[in-house]
C-alpha positions as protocol buffer text, in pm:
chain_id: "A"
residue {
  index: 1
  type: MET
  ca { x: -4321 y: 9572 z: -17128 }
}
residue {
  index: 2
  type: SER
  ca { x: -4011 y: 9688 z: -16938 }
}
residue {
  index: 3
  type: LEU
  ca { x: -3986 y: 10040 z: -16808 }
}
residue {
  index: 4
  type: GLN
  ca { x: -3855 y: 10292 z: -17062 }
}
residue {
  index: 5
  type: ILE
  ca { x: -3603 y: 10524 z: -16894 }
}
residue {
  index: 6
  type: ALA
  ca { x: -3427 y: 10826 z: -17042 }
}
residue {
  index: 7
  type: LEU
  ca { x: -3121 y: 10979 z: -16877 }
}
residue {
  index: 8
  type: ILE
  ca { x: -3024 y: 11337 z: -16950 }
}
residue {
  index: 9
  type: GLY
  ca { x: -2659 y: 11350 z: -16847 }
}
residue {
  index: 10
  type: TYR
  ca { x: -2427 y: 11056 z: -16903 }
}
residue {
  index: 11
  type: GLY
  ca { x: -2149 y: 11135 z: -16659 }
}
residue {
  index: 12
  type: GLU
  ca { x: -2052 y: 10933 z: -16352 }
}
residue {
  index: 13
  type: VAL
  ca { x: -2403 y: 10916 z: -16204 }
}
residue {
  index: 14
  type: GLY
  ca { x: -2579 y: 10874 z: -16538 }
}
residue {
  index: 15
  type: GLN
  ca { x: -2353 y: 10589 z: -16646 }
}
residue {
  index: 16
  type: LEU
  ca { x: -2387 y: 10408 z: -16314 }
}
residue {
  index: 17
  type: PHE
  ca { x: -2764 y: 10441 z: -16301 }
}
residue {
  index: 18
  type: ALA
  ca { x: -2805 y: 10342 z: -16667 }
}
residue {
  index: 19
  type: ARG
  ca { x: -2590 y: 10033 z: -16620 }
}
residue {
  index: 20
  type: GLU
  ca { x: -2777 y: 9917 z: -16313 }
}
residue {
  index: 21
  type: PHE
  ca { x: -3121 y: 9991 z: -16454 }
}
residue {
  index: 22
  type: VAL
  ca { x: -3040 y: 9763 z: -16747 }
}
residue {
  index: 23
  type: ARG
  ca { x: -2866 y: 9487 z: -16554 }
}
residue {
  index: 24
  type: LYS
  ca { x: -3073 y: 9477 z: -16238 }
}
residue {
  index: 25
  type: SER
  ca { x: -3419 y: 9570 z: -16361 }
}
residue {
  index: 26
  type: ARG
  ca { x: -3402 y: 9492 z: -16734 }
}
residue {
  index: 27
  type: ALA
  ca { x: -3527 y: 9841 z: -16812 }
}
residue {
  index: 28
  type: SER
  ca { x: -3474 y: 9992 z: -17155 }
}
residue {
  index: 29
  type: VAL
  ca { x: -3243 y: 10294 z: -17120 }
}
residue {
  index: 30
  type: ALA
  ca { x: -3161 y: 10580 z: -17356 }
}
residue {
  index: 31
  type: ALA
  ca { x: -2914 y: 10855 z: -17271 }
}
residue {
  index: 32
  type: TYR
  ca { x: -2813 y: 11197 z: -17394 }
}
residue {
  index: 33
  type: ASP
  ca { x: -2527 y: 11423 z: -17285 }
}
residue {
  index: 34
  type: ARG
  ca { x: -2393 y: 11749 z: -17427 }
}
residue {
  index: 35
  type: LYS
  ca { x: -2056 y: 11575 z: -17453 }
}
residue {
  index: 36
  type: PHE
  ca { x: -2197 y: 11374 z: -17744 }
}
residue {
  index: 37
  type: GLU
  ca { x: -2147 y: 11685 z: -17957 }
}
residue {
  index: 38
  type: SER
  ca { x: -1771 y: 11623 z: -17940 }
}
residue {
  index: 39
  type: PRO
  ca { x: -1681 y: 11332 z: -18174 }
}
residue {
  index: 40
  type: SER
  ca { x: -1397 y: 11212 z: -17951 }
}
residue {
  index: 41
  type: GLU
  ca { x: -1602 y: 11223 z: -17632 }
}
residue {
  index: 42
  type: ARG
  ca { x: -1901 y: 11062 z: -17800 }
}
residue {
  index: 43
  type: ALA
  ca { x: -1683 y: 10776 z: -17924 }
}
residue {
  index: 44
  type: ALA
  ca { x: -1553 y: 10709 z: -17572 }
}
residue {
  index: 45
  type: LEU
  ca { x: -1902 y: 10723 z: -17421 }
}
residue {
  index: 46
  type: ALA
  ca { x: -2048 y: 10513 z: -17703 }
}
residue {
  index: 47
  type: LYS
  ca { x: -1808 y: 10234 z: -17610 }
}
residue {
  index: 48
  type: ILE
  ca { x: -1930 y: 10242 z: -17249 }
}
residue {
  index: 49
  type: ALA
  ca { x: -2293 y: 10252 z: -17362 }
}
residue {
  index: 50
  type: ALA
  ca { x: -2248 y: 9956 z: -17596 }
}
residue {
  index: 51
  type: GLU
  ca { x: -2101 y: 9747 z: -17314 }
}
residue {
  index: 52
  type: ASP
  ca { x: -2397 y: 9838 z: -17092 }
}
residue {
  index: 53
  type: ASP
  ca { x: -2668 y: 9799 z: -17358 }
}
residue {
  index: 54
  type: VAL
  ca { x: -2764 y: 10166 z: -17335 }
}
residue {
  index: 55
  type: ARG
  ca { x: -2890 y: 10353 z: -17642 }
}
residue {
  index: 56
  type: LEU
  ca { x: -2723 y: 10686 z: -17706 }
}
residue {
  index: 57
  type: ALA
  ca { x: -2952 y: 10955 z: -17848 }
}
residue {
  index: 58
  type: LYS
  ca { x: -2834 y: 11229 z: -18084 }
}
residue {
  index: 59
  type: ASN
  ca { x: -3015 y: 11495 z: -17883 }
}
residue {
  index: 60
  type: SER
  ca { x: -3239 y: 11546 z: -17583 }
}
residue {
  index: 61
  type: ALA
  ca { x: -3554 y: 11489 z: -17789 }
}
residue {
  index: 62
  type: GLY
  ca { x: -3425 y: 11156 z: -17914 }
}
residue {
  index: 63
  type: ALA
  ca { x: -3372 y: 11038 z: -17558 }
}
residue {
  index: 64
  type: VAL
  ca { x: -3706 y: 11140 z: -17407 }
}
residue {
  index: 65
  type: VAL
  ca { x: -3944 y: 11032 z: -17685 }
}
residue {
  index: 66
  type: GLY
  ca { x: -4130 y: 10724 z: -17567 }
}
residue {
  index: 67
  type: ALA
  ca { x: -3979 y: 10726 z: -17218 }
}
residue {
  index: 68
  type: ASP
  ca { x: -4197 y: 10655 z: -16917 }
}
residue {
  index: 69
  type: ILE
  ca { x: -3963 y: 10849 z: -16694 }
}
residue {
  index: 70
  type: VAL
  ca { x: -3686 y: 11098 z: -16775 }
}
residue {
  index: 71
  type: ILE
  ca { x: -3412 y: 11146 z: -16515 }
}
residue {
  index: 72
  type: SER
  ca { x: -3193 y: 11455 z: -16531 }
}
residue {
  index: 73
  type: ALA
  ca { x: -2844 y: 11393 z: -16392 }
}
residue {
  index: 74
  type: VAL
  ca { x: -2652 y: 11695 z: -16519 }
}
residue {
  index: 75
  type: THR
  ca { x: -2434 y: 11948 z: -16336 }
}
residue {
  index: 76
  type: ALA
  ca { x: -2619 y: 12177 z: -16097 }
}
residue {
  index: 77
  type: ASP
  ca { x: -2576 y: 12483 z: -16318 }
}
residue {
  index: 78
  type: GLN
  ca { x: -2736 y: 12306 z: -16615 }
}
residue {
  index: 79
  type: ALA
  ca { x: -3049 y: 12172 z: -16443 }
}
residue {
  index: 80
  type: THR
  ca { x: -3293 y: 12435 z: -16572 }
}
residue {
  index: 81
  type: ALA
  ca { x: -3142 y: 12445 z: -16921 }
}
residue {
  index: 82
  type: ALA
  ca { x: -3163 y: 12066 z: -16951 }
}
residue {
  index: 83
  type: ALA
  ca { x: -3529 y: 12075 z: -16848 }
}
residue {
  index: 84
  type: ALA
  ca { x: -3610 y: 12348 z: -17099 }
}
residue {
  index: 85
  type: ALA
  ca { x: -3443 y: 12150 z: -17377 }
}
residue {
  index: 86
  type: ALA
  ca { x: -3637 y: 11835 z: -17292 }
}
residue {
  index: 87
  type: ALA
  ca { x: -3974 y: 12003 z: -17234 }
}
residue {
  index: 88
  type: SER
  ca { x: -4058 y: 12052 z: -17602 }
}
residue {
  index: 89
  type: SER
  ca { x: -4045 y: 11675 z: -17655 }
}
residue {
  index: 90
  type: LEU
  ca { x: -4229 y: 11569 z: -17339 }
}
residue {
  index: 91
  type: LYS
  ca { x: -4597 y: 11477 z: -17332 }
}
residue {
  index: 92
  type: PRO
  ca { x: -4868 y: 11419 z: -17072 }
}
residue {
  index: 93
  type: GLY
  ca { x: -4824 y: 11078 z: -16913 }
}
residue {
  index: 94
  type: GLN
  ca { x: -4447 y: 11107 z: -16892 }
}
residue {
  index: 95
  type: THR
  ca { x: -4261 y: 11197 z: -16572 }
}
residue {
  index: 96
  type: TYR
  ca { x: -3953 y: 11420 z: -16554 }
}
residue {
  index: 97
  type: VAL
  ca { x: -3725 y: 11378 z: -16252 }
}
residue {
  index: 98
  type: ASP
  ca { x: -3460 y: 11628 z: -16148 }
}
residue {
  index: 99
  type: LEU
  ca { x: -3191 y: 11433 z: -15965 }
}
residue {
  index: 100
  type: ASN
  ca { x: -2948 y: 11723 z: -15941 }
}
residue {
  index: 101
  type: SER
  ca { x: -2814 y: 11880 z: -15622 }
}
residue {
  index: 102
  type: VAL
  ca { x: -2976 y: 12221 z: -15656 }
}
residue {
  index: 103
  type: SER
  ca { x: -3164 y: 12466 z: -15436 }
}
residue {
  index: 104
  type: PRO
  ca { x: -3539 y: 12444 z: -15378 }
}
residue {
  index: 105
  type: SER
  ca { x: -3590 y: 12751 z: -15597 }
}
residue {
  index: 106
  type: THR
  ca { x: -3394 y: 12590 z: -15881 }
}
residue {
  index: 107
  type: LYS
  ca { x: -3606 y: 12276 z: -15847 }
}
residue {
  index: 108
  type: ARG
  ca { x: -3914 y: 12493 z: -15877 }
}
residue {
  index: 109
  type: SER
  ca { x: -3765 y: 12664 z: -16183 }
}
residue {
  index: 110
  type: VAL
  ca { x: -3710 y: 12322 z: -16339 }
}
residue {
  index: 111
  type: ALA
  ca { x: -4069 y: 12226 z: -16257 }
}
residue {
  index: 112
  type: ALA
  ca { x: -4189 y: 12547 z: -16422 }
}
residue {
  index: 113
  type: ALA
  ca { x: -3990 y: 12465 z: -16735 }
}
residue {
  index: 114
  type: ILE
  ca { x: -4155 y: 12122 z: -16755 }
}
residue {
  index: 115
  type: ARG
  ca { x: -4510 y: 12233 z: -16673 }
}
residue {
  index: 116
  type: PRO
  ca { x: -4618 y: 12350 z: -17024 }
}
residue {
  index: 117
  type: SER
  ca { x: -4545 y: 12000 z: -17161 }
}
residue {
  index: 118
  type: GLY
  ca { x: -4810 y: 11842 z: -16940 }
}
residue {
  index: 119
  type: ALA
  ca { x: -4558 y: 11590 z: -16806 }
}
residue {
  index: 120
  type: ASP
  ca { x: -4539 y: 11526 z: -16433 }
}
residue {
  index: 121
  type: PHE
  ca { x: -4243 y: 11653 z: -16231 }
}
residue {
  index: 122
  type: LEU
  ca { x: -4059 y: 11500 z: -15937 }
}
residue {
  index: 123
  type: GLU
  ca { x: -3755 y: 11611 z: -15742 }
}
residue {
  index: 124
  type: PHE
  ca { x: -3506 y: 11351 z: -15624 }
}
residue {
  index: 125
  type: ALA
  ca { x: -3232 y: 11422 z: -15369 }
}
residue {
  index: 126
  type: VAL
  ca { x: -2958 y: 11159 z: -15342 }
}
residue {
  index: 127
  type: MET
  ca { x: -2851 y: 11140 z: -14978 }
}
residue {
  index: 128
  type: SER
  ca { x: -2520 y: 10954 z: -15014 }
}
residue {
  index: 129
  type: ALA
  ca { x: -2236 y: 10899 z: -15256 }
}
residue {
  index: 130
  type: VAL
  ca { x: -2358 y: 10675 z: -15539 }
}
residue {
  index: 131
  type: ALA
  ca { x: -2031 y: 10483 z: -15582 }
}
residue {
  index: 132
  type: GLY
  ca { x: -2079 y: 10136 z: -15439 }
}
residue {
  index: 133
  type: LEU
  ca { x: -2454 y: 10170 z: -15375 }
}
residue {
  index: 134
  type: GLY
  ca { x: -2558 y: 10271 z: -15727 }
}
residue {
  index: 135
  type: ILE
  ca { x: -2935 y: 10283 z: -15772 }
}
residue {
  index: 136
  type: ALA
  ca { x: -2970 y: 10156 z: -15413 }
}
residue {
  index: 137
  type: SER
  ca { x: -2840 y: 10492 z: -15283 }
}
residue {
  index: 138
  type: PRO
  ca { x: -3094 y: 10651 z: -15045 }
}
residue {
  index: 139
  type: VAL
  ca { x: -3309 y: 10907 z: -15227 }
}
residue {
  index: 140
  type: LEU
  ca { x: -3567 y: 11154 z: -15098 }
}
residue {
  index: 141
  type: ALA
  ca { x: -3849 y: 11232 z: -15340 }
}
residue {
  index: 142
  type: GLY
  ca { x: -4092 y: 11520 z: -15368 }
}
residue {
  index: 143
  type: GLY
  ca { x: -4387 y: 11594 z: -15592 }
}
residue {
  index: 144
  type: ALA
  ca { x: -4751 y: 11500 z: -15643 }
}
residue {
  index: 145
  type: ARG
  ca { x: -4664 y: 11150 z: -15770 }
}
residue {
  index: 146
  type: ALA
  ca { x: -4361 y: 11095 z: -15548 }
}
residue {
  index: 147
  type: ARG
  ca { x: -4510 y: 10809 z: -15350 }
}
residue {
  index: 148
  type: GLU
  ca { x: -4640 y: 10633 z: -15660 }
}
residue {
  index: 149
  type: TRP
  ca { x: -4304 y: 10649 z: -15836 }
}
residue {
  index: 150
  type: ALA
  ca { x: -4116 y: 10554 z: -15519 }
}
residue {
  index: 151
  type: ASP
  ca { x: -4318 y: 10234 z: -15496 }
}
residue {
  index: 152
  type: ARG
  ca { x: -4262 y: 10158 z: -15865 }
}
residue {
  index: 153
  type: LEU
  ca { x: -3888 y: 10229 z: -15873 }
}
residue {
  index: 154
  type: ASN
  ca { x: -3817 y: 10063 z: -15540 }
}
residue {
  index: 155
  type: ARG
  ca { x: -3933 y: 9738 z: -15696 }
}
residue {
  index: 156
  type: LEU
  ca { x: -3644 y: 9783 z: -15941 }
}
residue {
  index: 157
  type: GLY
  ca { x: -3387 y: 9814 z: -15663 }
}
residue {
  index: 158
  type: MET
  ca { x: -3398 y: 10182 z: -15574 }
}
residue {
  index: 159
  type: LYS
  ca { x: -3430 y: 10310 z: -15216 }
}
residue {
  index: 160
  type: ILE
  ca { x: -3663 y: 10607 z: -15246 }
}
residue {
  index: 161
  type: GLU
  ca { x: -3853 y: 10771 z: -14961 }
}
residue {
  index: 162
  type: ALA
  ca { x: -4136 y: 11005 z: -15062 }
}
residue {
  index: 163
  type: VAL
  ca { x: -4113 y: 11297 z: -14819 }
}
residue {
  index: 164
  type: SER
  ca { x: -4347 y: 11563 z: -14953 }
}
residue {
  index: 165
  type: ALA
  ca { x: -4589 y: 11650 z: -15230 }
}
residue {
  index: 166
  type: GLU
  ca { x: -4432 y: 11997 z: -15220 }
}
residue {
  index: 167
  type: ILE
  ca { x: -4129 y: 12066 z: -15438 }
}
residue {
  index: 168
  type: GLY
  ca { x: -3829 y: 12187 z: -15236 }
}
residue {
  index: 169
  type: VAL
  ca { x: -3843 y: 11982 z: -14916 }
}
residue {
  index: 170
  type: ALA
  ca { x: -3622 y: 11701 z: -15046 }
}
residue {
  index: 171
  type: SER
  ca { x: -3369 y: 11939 z: -15201 }
}
residue {
  index: 172
  type: ALA
  ca { x: -3348 y: 12153 z: -14886 }
}
residue {
  index: 173
  type: THR
  ca { x: -3278 y: 11842 z: -14680 }
}
residue {
  index: 174
  type: LYS
  ca { x: -3004 y: 11738 z: -14922 }
}
residue {
  index: 175
  type: LEU
  ca { x: -2832 y: 12077 z: -14934 }
}
residue {
  index: 176
  type: CYS
  ca { x: -2839 y: 12124 z: -14556 }
}
residue {
  index: 177
  type: ARG
  ca { x: -2663 y: 11788 z: -14526 }
}
residue {
  index: 178
  type: SER
  ca { x: -2421 y: 11879 z: -14802 }
}
residue {
  index: 179
  type: ILE
  ca { x: -2307 y: 12193 z: -14622 }
}
residue {
  index: 180
  type: VAL
  ca { x: -2180 y: 11965 z: -14345 }
}
residue {
  index: 181
  type: ILE
  ca { x: -2025 y: 11698 z: -14569 }
}
residue {
  index: 182
  type: LYS
  ca { x: -1866 y: 11927 z: -14828 }
}
residue {
  index: 183
  type: GLY
  ca { x: -1759 y: 12165 z: -14553 }
}
residue {
  index: 184
  type: LEU
  ca { x: -1582 y: 11884 z: -14371 }
}
residue {
  index: 185
  type: GLU
  ca { x: -1412 y: 11777 z: -14694 }
}
residue {
  index: 186
  type: ALA
  ca { x: -1283 y: 12131 z: -14747 }
}
residue {
  index: 187
  type: ILE
  ca { x: -1160 y: 12138 z: -14388 }
}
residue {
  index: 188
  type: MET
  ca { x: -973 y: 11811 z: -14441 }
}
residue {
  index: 189
  type: VAL
  ca { x: -797 y: 11954 z: -14745 }
}
residue {
  index: 190
  type: ASP
  ca { x: -656 y: 12242 z: -14544 }
}
residue {
  index: 191
  type: LEU
  ca { x: -590 y: 12025 z: -14240 }
}
residue {
  index: 192
  type: ASN
  ca { x: -368 y: 11796 z: -14450 }
}
residue {
  index: 193
  type: LEU
  ca { x: -179 y: 12083 z: -14607 }
}
residue {
  index: 194
  type: ALA
  ca { x: -130 y: 12279 z: -14284 }
}
residue {
  index: 195
  type: ALA
  ca { x: -48 y: 11980 z: -14066 }
}
residue {
  index: 196
  type: ALA
  ca { x: 201 y: 11854 z: -14324 }
}
residue {
  index: 197
  type: GLU
  ca { x: 378 y: 12189 z: -14322 }
}
residue {
  index: 198
  type: ALA
  ca { x: 387 y: 12201 z: -13942 }
}
residue {
  index: 199
  type: GLY
  ca { x: 454 y: 11829 z: -13891 }
}
residue {
  index: 200
  type: VAL
  ca { x: 174 y: 11794 z: -13638 }
}
residue {
  index: 201
  type: MET
  ca { x: -79 y: 11554 z: -13796 }
}
residue {
  index: 202
  type: PRO
  ca { x: -48 y: 11272 z: -13533 }
}
residue {
  index: 203
  type: ALA
  ca { x: -111 y: 11515 z: -13248 }
}
residue {
  index: 204
  type: VAL
  ca { x: -404 y: 11678 z: -13427 }
}
residue {
  index: 205
  type: LEU
  ca { x: -567 y: 11342 z: -13506 }
}
residue {
  index: 206
  type: ALA
  ca { x: -515 y: 11223 z: -13150 }
}
residue {
  index: 207
  type: SER
  ca { x: -682 y: 11537 z: -13014 }
}
residue {
  index: 208
  type: LEU
  ca { x: -975 y: 11512 z: -13255 }
}
residue {
  index: 209
  type: THR
  ca { x: -1026 y: 11145 z: -13171 }
}
residue {
  index: 210
  type: ALA
  ca { x: -1025 y: 11221 z: -12798 }
}
residue {
  index: 211
  type: SER
  ca { x: -1285 y: 11496 z: -12843 }
}
residue {
  index: 212
  type: TYR
  ca { x: -1505 y: 11316 z: -13096 }
}
residue {
  index: 213
  type: PRO
  ca { x: -1436 y: 10941 z: -13063 }
}
residue {
  index: 214
  type: GLY
  ca { x: -1726 y: 10841 z: -13287 }
}
residue {
  index: 215
  type: MET
  ca { x: -1548 y: 10976 z: -13596 }
}
residue {
  index: 216
  type: ASP
  ca { x: -1257 y: 10804 z: -13770 }
}
residue {
  index: 217
  type: TRP
  ca { x: -1056 y: 11122 z: -13819 }
}
residue {
  index: 218
  type: ALA
  ca { x: -752 y: 10949 z: -13966 }
}
residue {
  index: 219
  type: GLU
  ca { x: -965 y: 10792 z: -14237 }
}
residue {
  index: 220
  type: ALA
  ca { x: -1148 y: 11117 z: -14305 }
}
residue {
  index: 221
  type: ALA
  ca { x: -817 y: 11298 z: -14343 }
}
residue {
  index: 222
  type: ARG
  ca { x: -697 y: 11025 z: -14576 }
}
residue {
  index: 223
  type: ILE
  ca { x: -987 y: 10999 z: -14819 }
}
residue {
  index: 224
  type: MET
  ca { x: -1165 y: 11335 z: -14819 }
}
residue {
  index: 225
  type: PRO
  ca { x: -899 y: 11528 z: -15012 }
}
residue {
  index: 226
  type: THR
  ca { x: -930 y: 11259 z: -15278 }
}
residue {
  index: 227
  type: ARG
  ca { x: -1298 y: 11327 z: -15319 }
}
residue {
  index: 228
  type: VAL
  ca { x: -1237 y: 11699 z: -15352 }
}
residue {
  index: 229
  type: ALA
  ca { x: -960 y: 11646 z: -15607 }
}
residue {
  index: 230
  type: ARG
  ca { x: -1182 y: 11424 z: -15821 }
}
residue {
  index: 231
  type: HIS
  ca { x: -1520 y: 11592 z: -15781 }
}
residue {
  index: 232
  type: GLY
  ca { x: -1451 y: 11941 z: -15654 }
}
residue {
  index: 233
  type: VAL
  ca { x: -1570 y: 12131 z: -15960 }
}
residue {
  index: 234
  type: ARG
  ca { x: -1906 y: 11954 z: -15963 }
}
residue {
  index: 235
  type: ARG
  ca { x: -1946 y: 11986 z: -15587 }
}
residue {
  index: 236
  type: ALA
  ca { x: -1860 y: 12356 z: -15604 }
}
residue {
  index: 237
  type: ALA
  ca { x: -2169 y: 12406 z: -15820 }
}
residue {
  index: 238
  type: GLU
  ca { x: -2375 y: 12227 z: -15554 }
}
residue {
  index: 239
  type: MET
  ca { x: -2237 y: 12447 z: -15278 }
}
residue {
  index: 240
  type: ARG
  ca { x: -2322 y: 12760 z: -15477 }
}
residue {
  index: 241
  type: GLU
  ca { x: -2677 y: 12629 z: -15488 }
}
residue {
  index: 242
  type: ALA
  ca { x: -2660 y: 12589 z: -15109 }
}
residue {
  index: 243
  type: ALA
  ca { x: -2541 y: 12950 z: -15080 }
}
residue {
  index: 244
  type: ARG
  ca { x: -2832 y: 13057 z: -15297 }
}
residue {
  index: 245
  type: MET
  ca { x: -3075 y: 12865 z: -15076 }
}
residue {
  index: 246
  type: LEU
  ca { x: -2948 y: 13034 z: -14761 }
}
residue {
  index: 247
  type: GLU
  ca { x: -2960 y: 13379 z: -14917 }
}
residue {
  index: 248
  type: GLU
  ca { x: -3318 y: 13321 z: -15029 }
}
residue {
  index: 249
  type: MET
  ca { x: -3398 y: 13234 z: -14667 }
}
residue {
  index: 250
  type: GLY
  ca { x: -3253 y: 13569 z: -14560 }
}
residue {
  index: 251
  type: LEU
  ca { x: -2941 y: 13401 z: -14418 }
}
residue {
  index: 252
  type: SER
  ca { x: -2577 y: 13442 z: -14511 }
}
residue {
  index: 253
  type: GLY
  ca { x: -2452 y: 13220 z: -14793 }
}
residue {
  index: 254
  type: ALA
  ca { x: -2089 y: 13310 z: -14723 }
}
residue {
  index: 255
  type: PHE
  ca { x: -1993 y: 12974 z: -14573 }
}
residue {
  index: 256
  type: PRO
  ca { x: -2117 y: 12746 z: -14854 }
}
residue {
  index: 257
  type: ALA
  ca { x: -1978 y: 12996 z: -15106 }
}
residue {
  index: 258
  type: ALA
  ca { x: -1636 y: 12964 z: -14941 }
}
residue {
  index: 259
  type: ILE
  ca { x: -1668 y: 12584 z: -14947 }
}
residue {
  index: 260
  type: ALA
  ca { x: -1743 y: 12606 z: -15319 }
}
residue {
  index: 261
  type: ASP
  ca { x: -1435 y: 12816 z: -15384 }
}
residue {
  index: 262
  type: ARG
  ca { x: -1211 y: 12578 z: -15188 }
}
residue {
  index: 263
  type: HIS
  ca { x: -1343 y: 12267 z: -15367 }
}
residue {
  index: 264
  type: GLU
  ca { x: -1310 y: 12424 z: -15709 }
}
residue {
  index: 265
  type: ARG
  ca { x: -963 y: 12568 z: -15655 }
}
residue {
  index: 266
  type: TYR
  ca { x: -823 y: 12247 z: -15506 }
}
residue {
  index: 267
  type: ALA
  ca { x: -969 y: 12032 z: -15785 }
}
residue {
  index: 268
  type: GLU
  ca { x: -829 y: 12262 z: -16051 }
}
residue {
  index: 269
  type: ASP
  ca { x: -485 y: 12271 z: -15888 }
}
residue {
  index: 270
  type: THR
  ca { x: -455 y: 11895 z: -15831 }
}
residue {
  index: 271
  type: VAL
  ca { x: -344 y: 11678 z: -16122 }
}
residue {
  index: 272
  type: ILE
  ca { x: -456 y: 11318 z: -16078 }
}
residue {
  index: 273
  type: PRO
  ca { x: -293 y: 11039 z: -16280 }
}
residue {
  index: 274
  type: ALA
  ca { x: -553 y: 10856 z: -16490 }
}
residue {
  index: 275
  type: LYS
  ca { x: -526 y: 10531 z: -16292 }
}
residue {
  index: 276
  type: ALA
  ca { x: -458 y: 10678 z: -15949 }
}
residue {
  index: 277
  type: GLY
  ca { x: -672 y: 10541 z: -15670 }
}
residue {
  index: 278
  type: ILE
  ca { x: -725 y: 10692 z: -15328 }
}
residue {
  index: 279
  type: GLN
  ca { x: -367 y: 10627 z: -15220 }
}
residue {
  index: 280
  type: GLY
  ca { x: -229 y: 10783 z: -15535 }
}
residue {
  index: 281
  type: VAL
  ca { x: -411 y: 11108 z: -15472 }
}
residue {
  index: 282
  type: VAL
  ca { x: -323 y: 11103 z: -15105 }
}
residue {
  index: 283
  type: GLU
  ca { x: 44 y: 11077 z: -15193 }
}
residue {
  index: 284
  type: LEU
  ca { x: 9 y: 11376 z: -15421 }
}
residue {
  index: 285
  type: THR
  ca { x: -172 y: 11595 z: -15172 }
}
residue {
  index: 286
  type: ALA
  ca { x: -109 y: 11492 z: -14815 }
}
residue {
  index: 287
  type: SER
  ca { x: 142 y: 11212 z: -14778 }
}
residue {
  index: 288
  type: ALA
  ca { x: 380 y: 11419 z: -14567 }
}
residue {
  index: 289
  type: ALA
  ca { x: 107 y: 11491 z: -14317 }
}
residue {
  index: 290
  type: LEU
  ca { x: -15 y: 11135 z: -14299 }
}
residue {
  index: 291
  type: ARG
  ca { x: 337 y: 11001 z: -14248 }
}
residue {
  index: 292
  type: ALA
  ca { x: 440 y: 11272 z: -14003 }
}
residue {
  index: 293
  type: ASP
  ca { x: 477 y: 11025 z: -13719 }
}
residue {
  index: 294
  type: ALA
  ca { x: 775 y: 10871 z: -13902 }
}
residue {
  index: 295
  type: ARG
  ca { x: 969 y: 11197 z: -13903 }
}
residue {
  index: 296
  type: PRO
  ca { x: 1276 y: 11220 z: -13678 }
}
residue {
  index: 297
  type: ARG
  ca { x: 1227 y: 11450 z: -13381 }
}
């Protein structure tokens, strides 16, 4: 029999993983998302699911019943609530995976919510953007059965590395990395805006390239504001989890909290046309800066 997979959360990551699990590994996939409660949103998602041969469940219980493995891919602030909703329908022998970008303490809270069901718990931490790589995105796994499930899912096309039997190691690694990546994205937003206003982008990029030649600064300045515009609200939730992690370590969470605020505010203030690609967003947010070298002096 093929693997039975349930996905809690049918957004960008859930849709991509569901599609590839079906097409690449011939797994049977069911999905549930809170958006299904809206008739219009459910209709749109049902069309996607039908094309991908994914079964949409009416509720969390309908998705997890009979599943070998349940993967939670919700927003960071809903991770514990999603686990609590699924727990009443889970049974011993099933495995619940939290894929969300949350702090080690939140992962442990999710594990605690699952524990009374008797199901096993794993934490996954996705260490790259999933667009393009899909289920082959590098993933760190933690939990008592992390190595066993890594071996099993890697045969389906995933790239999972079991790093610890302890919950929290994988998520801490992910969030420490995210502080750098999301912080740089926030910096690129303000660089574009400020350099456009001052007309100094070519000189700034030239200086950055001279100091750090291993980084393609022009490309980073071009594409990173796009990512923030499209995903800033979701990534803000992740950065607030990073702030929480630092504060629980006795450190200041001020920097990731500021990153969160910048991502969220920029995403909310930027209107993206439905079919706009990277260049479309760039032209909305930073075209003057990126074309500054064409200005008359």
